[in-house]
DRENDO-1510 file (C-alpha; in Angstrom, 1 decimal, always signed):
<recs>
REC; n; res; u; v; w
REC; 1; MET; +19.2; -15.6; +13.9 .
REC; 2; THR; +18.4; -13.9; +17.3 .
REC; 3; ARG; +14.8; -13.9; +18.7 .
REC; 4; ARG; +14.7; -10.1; +18.1 .
REC; 5; ARG; +15.5; -10.4; +14.4 .
REC; 6; PHE; +13.0; -13.2; +14.1 .
REC; 7; SER; +10.3; -11.1; +15.7 .
REC; 8; ARG; +10.9; -8.1; +13.2 .
REC; 9; ARG; +10.8; -10.4; +10.6 .
REC; 10; LEU; +7.5; -11.9; +11.7 .
REC; 11; VAL; +5.9; -8.5; +12.1 .
REC; 12; LEU; +7.1; -7.5; +8.5 .
REC; 13; GLY; +5.8; -10.8; +7.1 .
REC; 14; THR; +2.5; -10.3; +9.0 .
REC; 15; PHE; +2.1; -6.8; +7.3 .
REC; 16; PHE; +3.3; -8.1; +4.0 .
REC; 17; VAL; +0.2; -10.5; +4.1 .
REC; 18; PHE; -1.9; -7.6; +5.3 .
REC; 19; VAL; -1.0; -5.2; +2.5 .
REC; 20; PHE; -1.0; -8.2; -0.3 .
REC; 21; LEU; -4.7; -9.3; +0.8 .
REC; 22; HIS; -5.9; -5.8; +1.2 .
REC; 23; GLN; -4.8; -4.6; -1.9 .
REC; 24; THR; -6.2; -7.8; -3.7 .
REC; 25; ASP; -9.5; -7.0; -2.1 .
REC; 26; ARG; -9.2; -3.2; -2.9 .
REC; 27; LEU; -8.4; -3.9; -6.5 .
REC; 28; LEU; -11.0; -6.5; -7.4 .
REC; 29; ILE; -13.5; -3.7; -8.1 .
REC; 30; SER; -11.8; -3.0; -11.4 .
REC; 31; PRO; -12.0; -6.5; -13.1 .
REC; 32; LEU; -15.6; -7.0; -11.6 .
REC; 33; THR; -16.8; -3.8; -12.9 .
REC; 34; THR; -18.9; -5.2; -15.6 .
REC; 35; ASP; -20.6; -8.0; -13.3 .
REC; 36; ILE; -21.3; -5.4; -10.7 .
REC; 37; MET; -23.0; -3.0; -13.3 .
REC; 38; GLN; -25.1; -5.9; -14.6 .
REC; 39; THR; -26.4; -6.8; -11.1 .
REC; 40; PHE; -27.5; -3.3; -10.4 .
REC; 41; ALA; -28.3; -2.5; -13.8 .
REC; 42; ILE; -26.1; +1.0; -13.7 .
REC; 43; SER; -24.4; +3.2; -15.9 .
REC; 44; LYS; -20.6; +3.9; -16.4 .
REC; 45; THR; -21.1; +7.1; -14.6 .
REC; 46; GLN; -22.9; +5.6; -11.8 .
REC; 47; MET; -20.0; +2.8; -11.4 .
REC; 48; GLY; -17.4; +5.7; -11.7 .
REC; 49; LEU; -19.1; +7.5; -8.6 .
REC; 50; VAL; -18.4; +4.4; -6.6 .
REC; 51; THR; -14.6; +4.6; -7.1 .
REC; 52; SER; -14.6; +8.3; -6.6 .
REC; 53; ALA; -16.7; +8.1; -3.4 .
REC; 54; GLY; -14.0; +5.7; -1.9 .
REC; 55; LEU; -11.2; +7.9; -2.9 .
REC; 56; LEU; -13.0; +10.8; -1.4 .
REC; 57; VAL; -13.7; +8.9; +2.2 .
REC; 58; GLY; -10.1; +7.7; +2.0 .
REC; 59; GLY; -8.6; +11.0; +1.4 .
REC; 60; VAL; -10.5; +12.5; +4.4 .
REC; 61; PHE; -9.5; +9.6; +6.7 .
REC; 62; PHE; -5.8; +9.8; +5.9 .
REC; 63; LEU; -5.5; +13.0; +8.1 .
REC; 64; LEU; -7.6; +11.2; +10.8 .
REC; 65; TRP; -5.8; +8.0; +11.0 .
REC; 66; GLY; -2.3; +10.0; +10.9 .
REC; 67; TYR; -3.2; +11.8; +14.1 .
REC; 68; LEU; -4.6; +8.7; +15.8 .
REC; 69; TYR; -1.6; +6.7; +14.9 .
REC; 70; ASP; +0.7; +9.4; +16.4 .
REC; 71; ARG; -1.4; +9.8; +19.5 .
REC; 72; TYR; -2.1; +6.2; +20.4 .
REC; 73; ALA; -0.7; +2.8; +20.1 .
REC; 74; ARG; -0.6; +1.8; +16.4 .
REC; 75; ALA; -0.9; -2.0; +16.5 .
REC; 76; PRO; -4.5; -2.1; +17.9 .
REC; 77; LEU; -5.4; +0.8; +15.5 .
REC; 78; LEU; -4.0; -1.4; +12.7 .
REC; 79; ALA; -6.1; -4.3; +14.0 .
REC; 80; LEU; -9.1; -2.1; +13.9 .
REC; 81; ALA; -8.4; -0.9; +10.3 .
REC; 82; SER; -8.2; -4.6; +9.3 .
REC; 83; ALA; -11.6; -5.2; +10.9 .
REC; 84; VAL; -13.1; -2.2; +9.3 .
REC; 85; TRP; -11.6; -3.6; +6.0 .
REC; 86; GLY; -13.5; -7.0; +6.6 .
REC; 87; ALA; -16.9; -5.4; +7.9 .
REC; 88; THR; -17.3; -2.9; +5.0 .
REC; 89; THR; -16.5; -5.4; +2.4 .
REC; 90; TRP; -19.0; -8.0; +3.8 .
REC; 91; LEU; -21.6; -5.0; +3.9 .
REC; 92; SER; -20.8; -4.1; +0.3 .
REC; 93; ALA; -21.1; -7.7; -0.9 .
REC; 94; ARG; -24.6; -8.0; +0.7 .
REC; 95; ALA; -25.8; -4.5; -0.5 .
REC; 96; PRO; -29.3; -5.3; -2.2 .
REC; 97; THR; -29.6; -2.1; -4.2 .
REC; 98; TYR; -27.2; +0.3; -5.9 .
REC; 99; PRO; -27.6; +3.1; -3.2 .
REC; 100; THR; -26.6; +0.9; -0.5 .
REC; 101; PHE; -23.7; -0.5; -2.5 .
REC; 102; LEU; -22.6; +2.9; -3.2 .
REC; 103; VAL; -22.6; +3.8; +0.6 .
REC; 104; THR; -21.0; +0.5; +1.8 .
REC; 105; ARG; -18.3; +0.4; -1.0 .
REC; 106; ALA; -17.5; +4.2; -0.2 .
REC; 107; SER; -16.9; +3.1; +3.3 .
REC; 108; THR; -14.1; +0.8; +2.3 .
REC; 109; GLY; -12.2; +4.1; +1.9 .
REC; 110; ILE; -11.8; +4.2; +5.7 .
REC; 111; ASP; -9.3; +1.4; +6.0 .
REC; 112; ASP; -7.7; +2.3; +2.6 .
REC; 113; SER; -5.9; +5.2; +4.2 .
REC; 114; SER; -4.7; +3.3; +7.2 .
REC; 115; TYR; -1.1; +2.5; +5.8 .
REC; 116; PRO; +0.9; +5.4; +7.5 .
REC; 117; GLY; +0.7; +3.8; +11.0 .
REC; 118; LEU; +2.1; +0.6; +9.4 .
REC; 119; TYR; +5.1; +2.2; +8.1 .
REC; 120; SER; +5.6; +4.1; +11.4 .
REC; 121; LEU; +5.4; +0.9; +13.3 .
REC; 122; LEU; +8.1; -0.7; +11.1 .
REC; 123; SER; +10.2; +2.2; +11.4 .
REC; 124; ASP; +10.5; +1.5; +15.0 .
REC; 125; TYR; +11.4; -2.1; +14.4 .
REC; 126; PHE; +14.0; -1.4; +11.6 .
REC; 127; GLY; +16.8; +1.4; +11.6 .
REC; 128; PRO; +17.2; +4.2; +9.0 .
REC; 129; ALA; +20.0; +2.2; +7.3 .
REC; 130; VAL; +17.7; -0.6; +6.0 .
REC; 131; ARG; +14.1; +1.0; +6.0 .
REC; 132; GLY; +14.4; +1.5; +2.1 .
REC; 133; ARG; +14.7; -2.1; +1.6 .
REC; 134; VAL; +12.1; -3.2; +4.2 .
REC; 135; PHE; +9.5; -0.6; +2.8 .
REC; 136; GLY; +10.3; -2.0; -0.8 .
REC; 137; VAL; +9.6; -5.2; +0.4 .
REC; 138; LEU; +6.5; -4.2; +1.8 .
REC; 139; GLN; +5.2; -2.4; -1.3 .
REC; 140; LEU; +6.0; -5.5; -3.3 .
REC; 141; ALA; +2.8; -6.8; -2.1 .
REC; 142; GLN; +0.9; -4.1; -3.9 .
REC; 143; PRO; +1.4; -5.2; -7.5 .
REC; 144; LEU; +1.3; -8.8; -6.3 .
REC; 145; GLY; -2.1; -7.9; -5.0 .
REC; 146; PHE; -3.1; -6.4; -8.3 .
REC; 147; LEU; -2.3; -9.7; -10.0 .
REC; 148; ALA; -4.0; -11.7; -7.4 .
REC; 149; ALA; -7.2; -9.5; -8.0 .
REC; 150; THR; -7.1; -10.2; -11.7 .
REC; 151; VAL; -6.8; -13.8; -11.6 .
REC; 152; LEU; -9.3; -14.2; -8.8 .
REC; 153; ALA; -11.9; -12.0; -10.8 .
REC; 154; LEU; -11.3; -14.0; -13.9 .
REC; 155; THR; -11.4; -17.6; -12.4 .
REC; 156; ILE; -13.1; -17.9; -9.0 .
REC; 157; GLY; -15.3; -14.9; -9.5 .
REC; 158; LYS; -16.8; -16.2; -12.8 .
REC; 159; SER; -17.7; -19.3; -11.0 .
REC; 160; ILE; -19.0; -18.2; -7.5 .
REC; 161; GLY; -19.8; -14.5; -8.4 .
REC; 162; TRP; -18.6; -11.3; -7.2 .
REC; 163; ARG; -20.6; -11.3; -4.0 .
REC; 164; ASN; -19.2; -14.4; -2.7 .
REC; 165; LEU; -15.8; -13.4; -3.9 .
REC; 166; PHE; -15.9; -10.2; -1.5 .
REC; 167; MET; -17.2; -12.3; +1.2 .
REC; 168; ILE; -14.2; -14.5; +1.1 .
REC; 169; THR; -11.7; -11.5; +1.0 .
REC; 170; GLY; -13.6; -9.7; +3.6 .
REC; 171; ALA; -13.2; -12.8; +5.8 .
REC; 172; ALA; -9.3; -12.4; +5.3 .
REC; 173; GLY; -9.6; -8.9; +6.9 .
REC; 174; ILE; -11.4; -10.3; +9.9 .
REC; 175; ILE; -8.8; -13.0; +10.5 .
REC; 176; LEU; -5.8; -10.5; +10.2 .
REC; 177; ALA; -7.4; -8.3; +12.5 .
REC; 178; VAL; -7.2; -11.0; +15.2 .
REC; 179; VAL; -3.5; -11.9; +14.2 .
REC; 180; ILE; -2.4; -8.3; +14.3 .
REC; 181; TYR; -4.1; -7.7; +17.6 .
REC; 182; LEU; -2.7; -10.8; +19.1 .
REC; 183; GLY; +0.8; -11.1; +17.4 .
REC; 184; VAL; +2.2; -7.6; +16.9 .
REC; 185; GLY; +3.7; -5.7; +19.6 .
REC; 186; GLU; +4.0; -2.0; +20.0 .
REC; 187; PRO; +7.7; -0.9; +20.2 .
REC; 188; PRO; +8.8; +2.3; +21.8 .
REC; 189; ARG; +8.5; +5.1; +19.2 .
REC; 190; GLY; +12.2; +5.9; +18.1 .
REC; 191; GLN; +13.6; +2.7; +19.6 .
REC; 192; SER; +15.6; +2.0; +16.4 .
REC; 193; GLU; +17.2; +5.3; +16.0 .
REC; 194; PRO; +20.9; +5.3; +16.5 .
REC; 195; GLU; +20.5; +8.3; +18.8 .
REC; 196; LEU; +18.3; +6.7; +21.2 .
REC; 197; GLN; +20.0; +3.1; +21.5 .
REC; 198; GLY; +20.1; +2.2; +25.0 .
REC; 199; ILE; +17.9; +5.2; +26.1 .
REC; 200; GLU; +15.0; +3.9; +28.6 .
REC; 201; GLN; +12.8; +7.1; +27.9 .
REC; 202; ALA; +12.7; +6.3; +24.1 .
REC; 203; GLY; +9.0; +6.2; +23.1 .
REC; 204; GLN; +7.8; +8.7; +26.0 .
REC; 205; TYR; +7.3; +11.7; +23.7 .
REC; 206; ARG; +3.9; +12.8; +22.7 .
REC; 207; PHE; +2.3; +14.2; +19.4 .
REC; 208; ASN; +3.1; +17.9; +19.5 .
REC; 209; ARG; +1.2; +20.2; +17.0 .
REC; 210; HIS; +3.8; +22.9; +17.4 .
REC; 211; GLN; +6.6; +20.4; +16.3 .
REC; 212; LEU; +4.2; +19.4; +13.5 .
REC; 213; ALA; +3.8; +22.8; +12.2 .
REC; 214; ALA; +7.5; +23.2; +12.2 .
REC; 215; LEU; +7.9; +19.9; +10.5 .
REC; 216; LEU; +5.4; +20.8; +7.8 .
REC; 217; ARG; +7.4; +24.1; +6.8 .
REC; 218; LYS; +10.6; +22.3; +6.2 .
REC; 219; ARG; +11.8; +22.7; +2.5 .
REC; 220; SER; +12.7; +19.2; +1.7 .
REC; 221; LEU; +9.3; +18.1; +2.9 .
REC; 222; LEU; +7.4; +20.6; +1.0 .
REC; 223; LEU; +9.2; +19.6; -2.1 .
REC; 224; ILE; +8.6; +15.9; -1.5 .
REC; 225; PHE; +4.7; +16.9; -1.1 .
REC; 226; THR; +4.6; +18.8; -4.2 .
REC; 227; GLN; +6.3; +16.0; -6.1 .
REC; 228; GLY; +3.8; +13.5; -4.6 .
REC; 229; PHE; +0.8; +15.3; -6.1 .
REC; 230; VAL; +2.4; +15.2; -9.6 .
REC; 231; GLY; +4.2; +12.1; -9.0 .
REC; 232; VAL; +1.0; +9.8; -8.8 .
REC; 233; PHE; -0.3; +11.0; -12.3 .
REC; 234; PRO; +1.5; +8.4; -14.2 .
REC; 235; TRP; +0.6; +5.6; -11.9 .
REC; 236; ASN; -3.1; +6.5; -11.9 .
REC; 237; ILE; -3.2; +7.2; -15.8 .
REC; 238; ILE; -1.4; +4.0; -16.5 .
REC; 239; GLY; -3.5; +1.9; -14.0 .
REC; 240; PHE; -6.7; +3.5; -15.3 .
REC; 241; TRP; -6.1; +3.8; -19.0 .
REC; 242; PHE; -3.4; +1.4; -20.2 .
REC; 243; PHE; -5.5; -1.6; -20.8 .
REC; 244; ALA; -7.7; +0.3; -22.9 .
REC; 245; TYR; -4.7; +1.6; -24.7 .
REC; 246; LEU; -3.4; -1.8; -25.6 .
REC; 247; GLU; -6.9; -2.8; -26.7 .
REC; 248; LEU; -8.2; +0.1; -28.5 .
REC; 249; GLU; -4.9; +1.6; -30.1 .
REC; 250; ARG; -2.6; -1.4; -30.2 .
REC; 251; GLY; -5.2; -4.0; -31.1 .
REC; 252; TYR; -4.3; -6.4; -28.5 .
REC; 253; SER; -6.6; -9.3; -27.6 .
REC; 254; ASP; -7.2; -10.3; -24.0 .
REC; 255; SER; -4.7; -13.0; -24.0 .
REC; 256; GLN; -2.0; -10.5; -25.4 .
REC; 257; ILE; -2.8; -8.1; -22.7 .
REC; 258; LEU; -2.5; -10.5; -20.0 .
REC; 259; LEU; +0.8; -11.8; -21.5 .
REC; 260; THR; +2.0; -8.2; -21.8 .
REC; 261; MET; +0.9; -6.8; -18.2 .
REC; 262; ALA; +1.6; -9.8; -16.1 .
REC; 263; PRO; +5.4; -9.9; -16.7 .
REC; 264; ALA; +5.5; -6.2; -16.5 .
REC; 265; VAL; +3.8; -6.2; -13.0 .
REC; 266; LEU; +6.2; -8.9; -11.8 .
REC; 267; VAL; +9.2; -6.7; -13.0 .
REC; 268; LEU; +7.5; -3.7; -11.4 .
REC; 269; SER; +7.4; -5.8; -8.1 .
REC; 270; THR; +11.2; -6.2; -8.0 .
REC; 271; GLY; +11.5; -2.6; -8.7 .
REC; 272; TYR; +10.4; -1.8; -5.3 .
REC; 273; VAL; +13.0; -3.9; -3.8 .
REC; 274; VAL; +15.8; -2.9; -5.8 .
REC; 275; GLY; +15.1; +0.8; -5.5 .
REC; 276; GLY; +14.7; +0.6; -1.7 .
REC; 277; SER; +18.0; -1.4; -1.5 .
REC; 278; LEU; +19.8; +1.0; -3.8 .
REC; 279; GLY; +18.5; +3.9; -1.7 .
REC; 280; ASP; +19.8; +2.5; +1.6 .
REC; 281; ARG; +23.2; +1.9; +0.0 .
REC; 282; ALA; +23.3; +5.5; -1.3 .
REC; 283; PHE; +21.9; +6.9; +2.0 .
REC; 284; ARG; +25.0; +5.2; +3.9 .
REC; 285; ARG; +27.2; +7.3; +1.6 .
REC; 286; THR; +25.3; +10.6; +1.7 .
REC; 287; LEU; +22.1; +11.9; +3.3 .
REC; 288; ARG; +21.0; +12.8; -0.3 .
REC; 289; GLY; +21.5; +9.3; -1.4 .
REC; 290; ARG; +17.5; +8.1; -1.2 .
REC; 291; LEU; +16.2; +11.1; -3.2 .
REC; 292; LEU; +19.1; +11.0; -5.7 .
REC; 293; VAL; +18.1; +7.2; -6.3 .
REC; 294; SER; +14.5; +8.5; -6.7 .
REC; 295; THR; +15.4; +11.0; -8.9 .
REC; 296; GLY; +17.3; +8.7; -11.1 .
REC; 297; GLY; +14.6; +6.1; -11.1 .
REC; 298; VAL; +11.9; +8.9; -12.1 .
REC; 299; LEU; +14.0; +10.1; -15.1 .
REC; 300; LEU; +14.9; +6.7; -16.5 .
REC; 301; GLY; +11.1; +5.7; -16.2 .
REC; 302; ALA; +10.1; +8.8; -18.3 .
REC; 303; VAL; +12.8; +8.2; -20.8 .
REC; 304; PHE; +12.0; +4.4; -21.4 .
REC; 305; LEU; +8.3; +4.9; -21.3 .
REC; 306; TYR; +8.8; +7.5; -24.0 .
REC; 307; LEU; +10.6; +5.0; -26.2 .
REC; 308; THR; +8.1; +2.2; -25.3 .
REC; 309; LEU; +5.3; +4.2; -26.7 .
REC; 310; ARG; +7.2; +5.2; -29.8 .
REC; 311; VAL; +7.4; +1.5; -30.8 .
REC; 312; PRO; +5.3; +0.7; -33.8 .
REC; 313; VAL; +2.3; -1.6; -33.3 .
REC; 314; ASP; +3.8; -4.2; -35.5 .
REC; 315; GLU; +6.7; -4.8; -33.3 .
REC; 316; PRO; +5.2; -6.1; -30.0 .
REC; 317; TRP; +8.3; -7.9; -28.6 .
REC; 318; LEU; +10.3; -4.6; -28.7 .
REC; 319; PHE; +7.2; -3.0; -27.0 .
REC; 320; LEU; +7.2; -5.5; -24.4 .
REC; 321; GLY; +11.0; -5.5; -23.7 .
REC; 322; LEU; +11.1; -1.7; -23.3 .
REC; 323; LEU; +7.9; -1.8; -21.2 .
REC; 324; LEU; +9.7; -4.3; -18.7 .
REC; 325; VAL; +12.7; -2.0; -18.5 .
REC; 326; THR; +10.2; +0.8; -17.6 .
REC; 327; ALA; +8.4; -1.1; -15.0 .
REC; 328; LEU; +11.7; -2.0; -13.3 .
REC; 329; PHE; +12.6; +1.9; -12.7 .
REC; 330; VAL; +9.3; +3.6; -12.0 .
REC; 331; PRO; +8.9; +2.2; -8.5 .
REC; 332; PHE; +12.4; +3.4; -7.3 .
REC; 333; ALA; +11.1; +6.5; -5.8 .
REC; 334; SER; +8.3; +5.0; -3.8 .
REC; 335; PRO; +10.0; +3.4; -0.7 .
REC; 336; ASN; +12.7; +6.0; -0.8 .
REC; 337; VAL; +10.2; +8.9; -0.6 .
REC; 338; VAL; +8.4; +7.1; +2.6 .
REC; 339; SER; +12.0; +6.5; +4.1 .
REC; 340; SER; +12.9; +10.2; +3.5 .
REC; 341; VAL; +9.6; +11.4; +5.2 .
REC; 342; HIS; +10.6; +9.2; +8.1 .
REC; 343; ASP; +14.3; +10.4; +8.0 .
REC; 344; ILE; +13.1; +14.1; +8.5 .
REC; 345; ALA; +10.2; +13.6; +11.0 .
REC; 346; LEU; +10.3; +12.7; +14.8 .
REC; 347; PRO; +9.1; +9.3; +15.7 .
REC; 348; GLU; +5.8; +10.7; +17.1 .
REC; 349; LEU; +5.1; +12.7; +13.9 .
REC; 350; ARG; +5.9; +10.2; +11.3 .
REC; 351; SER; +2.3; +9.0; +10.7 .
REC; 352; THR; +0.8; +12.4; +10.4 .
REC; 353; ALA; +3.5; +13.7; +8.2 .
REC; 354; LEU; +3.2; +10.6; +5.8 .
REC; 355; SER; -0.8; +10.8; +6.1 .
REC; 356; VAL; -0.3; +14.6; +4.8 .
REC; 357; GLU; +1.9; +13.3; +1.8 .
REC; 358; GLN; -0.6; +10.7; +1.0 .
REC; 359; PHE; -3.5; +13.0; +1.3 .
REC; 360; ILE; -1.9; +15.4; -1.2 .
REC; 361; GLU; -1.1; +12.3; -3.5 .
REC; 362; GLU; -4.9; +11.3; -3.3 .
REC; 363; GLY; -5.6; +14.8; -4.9 .
REC; 364; GLY; -3.5; +14.0; -7.5 .
REC; 365; ALA; -4.8; +10.5; -8.0 .
REC; 366; ALA; -8.2; +12.1; -8.6 .
REC; 367; VAL; -7.2; +14.4; -11.1 .
REC; 368; ALA; -5.1; +12.5; -13.2 .
REC; 369; PRO; -7.4; +10.1; -14.9 .
REC; 370; LEU; -9.8; +12.8; -15.8 .
REC; 371; LEU; -7.1; +14.9; -17.3 .
REC; 372; ALA; -6.0; +12.0; -19.4 .
REC; 373; GLY; -9.5; +11.2; -20.4 .
REC; 374; ILE; -10.0; +14.9; -21.6 .
REC; 375; LEU; -6.8; +14.8; -23.7 .
REC; 376; ALA; -7.5; +11.3; -25.1 .
REC; 377; ASP; -10.8; +12.7; -26.5 .
REC; 378; GLN; -9.1; +15.5; -28.0 .
REC; 379; SER; -6.3; +13.5; -29.4 .
REC; 380; SER; -5.7; +9.9; -28.5 .
REC; 381; LEU; -4.8; +7.5; -25.4 .
REC; 382; HIS; -1.1; +7.3; -26.6 .
REC; 383; ASP; -0.7; +11.0; -26.5 .
REC; 384; ALA; -2.4; +11.3; -23.2 .
REC; 385; ILE; -0.5; +8.6; -21.7 .
REC; 386; LEU; +2.9; +9.9; -23.2 .
REC; 387; TYR; +2.6; +13.5; -22.7 .
REC; 388; ILE; +1.1; +13.6; -19.2 .
REC; 389; CYS; +3.3; +10.7; -17.7 .
REC; 390; VAL; +6.6; +11.8; -19.2 .
REC; 391; GLY; +5.6; +15.5; -18.3 .
REC; 392; ALA; +4.8; +14.5; -14.6 .
REC; 393; TRP; +8.0; +12.5; -14.2 .
REC; 394; LEU; +10.2; +15.2; -15.6 .
REC; 395; ILE; +8.5; +17.7; -13.2 .
REC; 396; GLY; +8.9; +15.2; -10.3 .
REC; 397; SER; +12.6; +14.5; -11.0 .
REC; 398; ILE; +13.5; +18.3; -10.8 .
REC; 399; LEU; +11.4; +18.7; -7.5 .
REC; 400; LEU; +13.1; +15.5; -6.1 .
REC; 401; LEU; +16.6; +16.9; -7.1 .
REC; 402; PHE; +15.9; +20.2; -5.3 .
REC; 403; ALA; +14.6; +18.1; -2.3 .
REC; 404; SER; +17.8; +16.2; -2.3 .
REC; 405; ARG; +19.8; +19.4; -2.0 .
REC; 406; ALA; +17.8; +20.5; +1.2 .
REC; 407; ILE; +17.2; +17.2; +2.8 .
REC; 408; PRO; +20.5; +16.9; +4.7 .
REC; 409; ARG; +20.0; +20.0; +6.8 .
REC; 410; ASP; +16.5; +18.7; +7.7 .
REC; 411; ILE; +17.8; +15.2; +8.6 .
REC; 412; GLU; +20.5; +16.5; +10.8 .
REC; 413; ALA; +18.0; +18.8; +12.6 .
REC; 414; MET; +15.8; +15.9; +13.3 .
REC; 415; ARG; +18.9; +13.8; +14.7 .
REC; 416; GLY; +20.0; +16.8; +16.8 .
REC; 417; GLN; +16.5; +16.8; +18.4 .
REC; 418; LEU; +17.0; +13.1; +19.3 .
REC; 419; ARG; +20.6; +13.6; +20.6 .
REC; 420; GLU; +19.1; +16.4; +22.9 .
REC; 421; ARG; +16.5; +14.0; +24.1 .
REC; 422; ALA; +19.1; +11.3; +24.9 .
REC; 423; GLU; +21.4; +13.6; +26.9 .
REC; 424; ALA; +18.3; +14.8; +28.7 .
REC; 425; ALA; +17.4; +11.2; +29.4 .
REC; 426; LYS; +20.8; +10.3; +30.7 .
REC; 427; ALA; +21.1; +13.4; +32.8 .
REC; 428; ALA; +17.5; +12.9; +34.3 .
REC; 429; PRO; +15.9; +10.0; +36.4 .
REC; 430; VAL; +13.3; +8.0; +34.6 .
REC; 431; SER; +10.6; +9.3; +36.9 .
REC; 432; THR; +10.9; +12.7; +35.6 .
REC; 433; ALA; +10.6; +12.1; +32.0 .
REC; 434; ALA; +7.5; +13.0; +30.0 .
REC; 435; ALA; +4.4; +10.6; +30.2 .
REC; 436; PRO; +4.4; +7.8; +27.8 .
REC; 437; SER; +2.7; +8.4; +24.5 .
REC; 438; VAL; +2.0; +4.6; +23.8 .
REC; 439; SER; -1.5; +4.6; +25.2 .
REC; 440; GLN; -4.5; +2.6; +24.2 .
REC; 441; PRO; -7.3; +4.3; +22.2 .
</recs>
């Protein structure tokens, strides 16, 4: 193994640990909800406001983080995000009253929206041919963080209390901030692009708002953005309501819920890597490949979720089997959509482009649980999950299919710009190139 390959894997491993521990910290709030409500003697509405406030803060900061990542060096900013995670978690753990807890917990949304720079940095370590698999490996950490949060809350959290548990996860953020700042290098932007191989001026292009405006008008990207809004409906509805559905409408006990959801989350985790790897393989055959794999995954997820929810209550093993198949396919789109955004955007615009996409997704994330709750009150959780999730995935698959038709032209346009840069760099001395964009904040 060459030193460069080792360095790339070390960076990926560092960010995997970052995402895993950050998601564990972020998702602890759900299994610790009743304990926190008892501490402050608050209602469900007040507790719900805590989550909504965090989402609102995160949504606002998506756009700011995206701009900062494209304007300044990303590794120090990621270290800052990790430090903010640790500090805000500590503050929320020490909050003496509900109003201070609301403010401090909402402030944790600042670092929740810091991921676009992480993906942008990895894109400069790993080329387009393998990005789907790399992003799939990274996103594998998210469901594993969910499992870790559940286990920690039900074991250690019960013995040491929710405040001390948050102190531990907050400390992890501070430690990782130091690791990222000292251990992760800042590669030149675009160094992994085939068109810029061997070009010394790679990375010397600045964020340009006119280029961003042109990028955001590209048809394939607009379709991906629209799909992102509806595509997160199923994730947030299932994440918010599925436990209640199993308990209230299928009559599952706590142990049955755990035995059902734990293997489903593990299979879901593998789906990220499988989907990303298939997307890479398809991309090498056709520029439409990533989005075609995404379309297939979304469609199959919709079909198998429909079949899963049609299983009678007295057939739990069939229900579990179909649920596991559903869990395998539903993450296929995630790593491929992120890779597709990077396939379209110039290296110095990737963080902002992905931030816009995730900002739009935050809107869908905020609407989905409320929409499902309204439909559940009128009918049932079964119907809410079935109709909204299947409907959203069907709409999303159509949007992804249209995006796959448009994306080859947009990818070729971006590659053409990179080739022009390479030709200009070869023809001009280094001293006449644009000023470096990799500056410290």
